[in-house]
C-alpha positions, 0 to 999 in steps of 0.5 A: 753408879756415880750419878746415883750417889751424887744425886742421892747425897745432894737430895738429902733433906730435900722432899722431891717429887717422883722423877725430880732430880736436884737442881745445880743452879750455877749461881750462889743462892742468897735465899734459900741456901740451895735451889728450891725443889718443885714442892717448895717452889709451888708452895711459894707460888701459892702465896697470895702476897707477892714476894721472892721465890728465889734470891741469888748473886748474879754477879759479884767479885772483889769489887763494888758494883752499881747500876745495873741495866737490863738490855731492852729484851731482858736477856743481858745485864750491864753493871758499873764496877768500881775497880778498887785497886785501879781507882776506876770504873769499868763496865761489865756485861753478863750477855745472857742470864745463863752466861758463865763469864762476864765481858768487860769493856776495855779490860787491858786499859785504865780508862774510866768507863761509865754512863752506860746506856742501851739503845732506846730502840731495842736490840743489843747496841749500846753507848758509854762514856770513856777515857780510853784514848791517848789524851785520856779525854772523855768521849762516847763510845758505841758497840753492840753485843753479837752472838759468841764475840767480845764487844768491840766499841769505837769512839764516835765523838771527839774533842775535849770536854766531858761527854756524858748521859748518852741516849741512842736510837738506831734504825738498823746500824745508823741512828742518832746519839744525844748526849750532854756537854758542859750543860748543853744538849748536843747530838751526832749521827752514828753508824755501827758499821763505820768504825772509827768515824768520830765527829764533834757533836751538833748543839741543840741547846741548854740541857742534859739527861735526854731520853728517847720515847719508845717509839723514837718520836719524842725526846725528853730532857732536863734543863737548867737555868742559872737565875744568879750566882747561887740559884738555878731553876730546873725545867723538863723540855720535850722535843718532837723529833719529826718536826723539830719543835720543842716544848717546856712541858714541866717546871717546879721552882726552886727544886732540882729535876733528874733522870726523866724516864719513859714508861714501856708504853711511852704514855707517861714520864717519871722523874726525880725531884727534891727542893734545892735546900733538902736532901729528900728526893720524890719520885714524880710521874706526868702524862706524856703529851700527845703530837695532837695536843701540840698541833695547831692549824696552819702551824709549821714551825720547825727547825727547834722552833719553840712555842708555848706548850699547852696547859701544863699537866700536874705531875703526881707524886708517886713516892717520897723519900726515895733512895736515889743514886747520887754517884752514877747520875744517869740511873733513873727510875725503874719502870714495871714492864706492864707501865702501871707502876714504878719500883724503888728503894725507900730511905732506911727505916732500919739501920742500913736496911732499905725497903724495896717498894712499888707504887702505882702511877696514880699514887693511890696503891703502894707495896712492899717486897721483903728481901734477905735482911743480911743484904744491906744498903740495897740500891739501884733497882732495875726491873726486867723488861720482859714480864714473863721473868718477873726478875728484879736486879739491885745492888747490895752488900754482903761480906763487905762487897757490893754485888748484883743480886737478882730476885725472881718474884712468885707472881706478878703484881696485882 
């Protein structure tokens, strides 16, 4: 009788199908204000235009949140939490979409934790930067989500200097971690099972923001060359990991370049760029060169040797005036899981409401998906890599705090 009374009270005002019970979703709904009925969901799915079926608050507390990142299989979500009281940054992980409580890395420490990166090889391992050591040096730490257990991070680099922009690839429990240190790119071998075996990195050359290709065969990064006391030149470099050879594949004189990010199929690279004297960022896409394009008969050079690249590929400007995360600079462009388009927030056309848009990689087709206007200053869009989920996470402000919002689309982009 109690169940019937509760069901009846909850069902008031809802048009339920025969046998349908109201759904207690377990997350705070943003729009609609309750989880829709089957009839309401079917109405949304039948709409020809792409839009939100449901929008809900995935995670929020009294702090502000930034840079959500889905795990490679799309089941877990990490986010940076700006701890207002302690004046520091913490990493929060929701281990599954239905998790009741989040996991916070180094909860008993006042360490500054940021620069989170899931392993590019898949799985549930990750790396991040942290000052969690007695000397408060900023080193890289490694951990993995295991069923039912809290992550146990371990430090995998050592020594002074700020280590940032980790890029991890694992084969089983062993792998390589690339990172940035004082404008230089370094690498270190890691092992998830070898706790506490931290070691200094091996230098690779100038550069930062390294990014593994989805097949682990290539590494792309940005390189900054100081021209004089006030001017720098940025370029994009590519390493053939098998041969150990480097190529400069793109340069844009007088402009800044940031966050090269591979498409899911590894055929394209997206990045941000803007003229050094301007503040408006553009979103670029360029084809990823193949190994055949680099190979020359009788050319066996390796060991980091650099040879002239083949004819440079002209990048496509996918979007202009894109809103880019300025505070946490390892957060790059967000690919649709199908690899044919990118998602981004445009600069505000209306006060504090930033349009959520997509554009195909050829720059010929664009679209916009509306979200509730009570959510302001939207930023840091992250599209779930599982295409069947059609889930988009982003951060936005409602009632003073910046929380993690998830929007489920009514159908796939066309």
